C-alpha angles and dihedrals in degrees: 000000000000111000118219149160121206122213112231098168136010129188128180109231100179134012115198141171095264103016147012131214123218134181117217132187113215136188112231127219089260094055095255120123129232139180120244123191110204130191110213112210129172092225133238147235137231128194126212098202118188120198127210091268095057095258124137117225117237138175126216116204140152115268111204100204091058097034090228143098108256131198108228140160110259106276145158147178123278117235115230107284093004118146107246095222092052089047089050094050090049094049091048089055097043096044102034105019097237143107127210131225090205120042118169139161114265107171144339124216139188097211096194109012098171095070112357131076093204118128121187117208114207121205134193114220126185134162092062122195125183120255127161120290110229116181129195114261094255095039121103121174146141124230115227129188113209126177115250096245093049090049092052090049090050091055092048090047091053094246094126108050096172107114098210090050092047093051094045094051097044095045091048091049094048091047090048093047090051090051094245095118 
């Protein structure tokens, strides 16, 4: 049996700079109706960039919703209609001041699939060469380089709570251990 929900009404409740919120009424597969609140977000990218010494590039920055400095893979928001790979290459340059000779998809995740349309595309980058870091006017971060094995252990020890970063590190490590990277 194919499960479904059919939209019968949709209304935007809030329109912001990075997201919008809508309230939909849906018909369920049993004929009943239910309300669904959905956050519409254009998505994002993250980049697991590996340097020539086997270190992963990270950024540490203050994250207002959590009131803490978090360690994350370089990442950014997709503009509407933007190619995820181009966005990832741009973010790697802006945040870390480097470009990559090899840039390939690593994973894709739906961070909160119950109520949010955001998809995060995670890329793997190697062959790094220095460019010029150029942060946004309201962006403050520190670039850190951490060996792969230490980064994996940090994820396992709960020192890196960011989901996109966890997925990127663990997927990269699993593929490398399997001889696929």
